[in-house]
N, C-alpha and C positions, 0 to 999 in steps of 0.2 A: 513534167507534174509532180513526182514523187518527191518527197523529203529530201533525198541526197540526189546530189549531182547525177545524172545518167541513170538512176534507177528507175524502172518501169513504174508508172503509177498503178495503184491496186484498188482494184473495184470487187465487192462483194455483192452477187445477186442472190437473192433470196425469194425462191418460187414457191406458191401453193395456195391453200383455201380453196374456194369454188372452182371447178374444173372446168365451168363454161366459159371464162374467160381466157382459155388455153394459156394457163400461166408458164407451163413446162416450154411450149413453143414461143410465146413472146420473151421469154426469159433467155432462148435461145437467140432470138433477134438482137437483143441488147448486146449479148456476149459478143455476135458477131461483129457490130459496131464498134465495141470497145476495144476487142482484139486487132481490128483494121487500124486502131488508133495508137497501138503501142502496149494497151494495157495487159497488166497480169490480171486474171479474172477468176475468181472462185464462184461457183454456180452452187447452191445450197437448197435442197426442200426442206429445211427443217428450221424452225424459229428457233433452236437450240443453237443455232449461228449466232444468235444475238445475246448469249450468254456471257461471253468473254469481252468485257467493256476495254481491257487495254488492246485487245486486238483489234478492235473496231476502231480505237483511236489510231492505229497505225495503218489504215486504209485512206485511199484517197477519195472513194465514192461507195455509198450504199445504195442499192438499186431494189426497193421492195417491188415485187410482184406478186400480191399476197391479197384475195379479195374476201370477206366477210369471215374473219377468223378470231380467236381468241388470244390473246398474249399477255403473259404475265407482265406485272409491272416492273419486276426488275430488269424485263429486256427492253421494256421502252424506255425507263430509264439509262441504260446503257446506251442505245441509240441515240437518245437526247443528249447526253453528255459528251457523245463524240461528235455529233454535229455543231454541239454549241462550241466546241474546240476546234473547227475548223473544216470536217470532213464534210462532204457533199452529200447532198440527199436529192434522189431524183427516179421519176416514176411517172406512169400515166394512170388514167383510167381508175376502176376500181381498186387496180392493183396497188394503188399509193393512197387514194382518198376515198376509198370505201374498206379499207382493210381490217379495222378494228373499231365496229361502230360503238361499243362501250366504253372506248378508252378516248377520254377527250385529251389528253397530254399528247395523243399522237396526232390527233385534228388540229390542235393549236401549233405544233412543229411543222405539218404539211401544207398549213393554209385554208383546210376547206374539207369538206364531207359531203359526199353523194346522199341526196334525199330524194330523188324521182328523175325517171327519163320518161317523160310525159309521150305516149305513141309507140312507146318500146324500141324494138331494133326496128332498123328500115326507112326511119325517118331521113326526108331530106331536106339538108339545111345548109346555111353556108356559114362558114368561119370565116371572120371579118379579122385581118392583122390591124391591131391598134396603131395608132400614130403614135410612135414611142422611138426614142433615140437608141434604144437597145438595139446591140450588134447581133442578138439572137435572132432577129426577124428581118434582119437587112436583106432585101431583094425577093421576098417571099410576098405572092399575091394572096387576096381572098381567094378560098377554095370552096369546092360543094363537096358534101360527104353524105352518104347514105347509112347511117348507123344510128345508136343509141345519142338521143340529145342530152346530156347531164345537165340537170337542173341541180346547182350546188349550195350549200352553205359556205360563204366566203369570208376569210379574215380581210378586213378593211384594209390592213397593211400590206397587203401582197401587191407587187407591181404587174397589172395587167398586160400582157402581150398579145393577147387575141380574145376574141368575144362571138357569142352568137346570140341571136334576137328570138325571144320567146314573147310571146307564144307563137309556135308552129303548128300544134294541133289542140284541138279543143280539150279542156280539162277545167276542174275546178281554179285553176289559177290564171284562167285565160281572160277572166272578166277585169282583171288588174290591168294596169298599165302596161305597156311594152317594157321590157328590160334587156341590155345587153349583159348577158351572163360571160363572165369570165372563163376561157376554156384554156389558155396556157398563160400561167403565172408564176413570178419568182418571188422569193423572200429570204430573209435571212432568220437564223435560229442561232443566238449567240453571235460567232464569227463564221459560222457554216453556213453555206449557199443552198437554198432549196429550190427545186424546179420541178413543176407540174405541169401535164397536159393531160385533158380529161377526155380525149380522143385515145381508141385504142380497144375497142371492145373485143375484137379477136384479130388473129393475125393479118386477115385481109385490109383492114383498116391502118395496123401499124405499118405494113408495107407499102401503104400509098405515099408515093414520091416526097409530098410536103410534108407528111406526118412523121415520115422516117427521118427526113432534114432536120425537122422542128426537134425531135428525139435525140438526134446525135448531137445537137448543137447545145442542147439543155445538158444532155450527161457530160459533155465536155466541160460546160461552165460551171457546173456544180462542183465538177470535181478539180478545177483550178484555182478554187478558193482555198484550197490547203496550201498550195504553192505561195498564194499572198500571204495567208496569216498563220500557217502552220498549227501548233497547238497553243497558241497565245491570243488572248483577247486584243479589241482594239486600244484599250489601255496599257498595254504591254504585260499584263500580267496573265497568267494561266486562265484559259476561259474554261475551266473543269469544273468550277463551283456547283454545288447541288441546287438546282432548281426546285424550289419549295412553294411554286404559287397556286398550284391547282393540287391541295390537300386530299382529295378525294381519289387521286390516283397516284398518290406519292405514297413509299412505304416508309 
């Protein structure tokens, strides 16, 4: 998967933020998955790892495991430009889609933002594998989990690979019609591949066999985009132009 034939693909895992999501331990699970697939993995506990834009573009994969933090605009811009240029981005739960609530560029890039988990932790619900041709879900069946059920605000451009049905428990949302909320999705950001799974409140959920397999496949899929597109856009030009679509977050 690396840029050079025979080179090990490179991944950066950055963990931190709210410790209730066990970010250090979840990062270690992801590190183990990637090492077993032949990756060279750097694990960091500081957002300063996003300061060097050129280094980020040399990676195959970025894995954020950071909930409810504050991030500098320049750091988001560096990650965004790396992903636009072909670097994969993959993560789970609040570690990727509740990372930086005040930064809409991050939310646009990742494809969604957590807004609620009605019933809190311990809700029993079904994850339904979508009727999709994506190889990411091949051979996987619906499964039941007891955890937080994430209600998300989701980019309508994502490809939904798994869903869960709301409402499960009463709340202000429950008098609305039933909705199938995305649980697993993919999208593109520039030519980079983005993968997200809303499961993963703590390590016991990440370690569930279907969840761990979904994450393994998603991490690899996101990283493989670098091989297909490198640092070039779909039109053959470098995919590193400055994105200026959200002036509130651009510097």
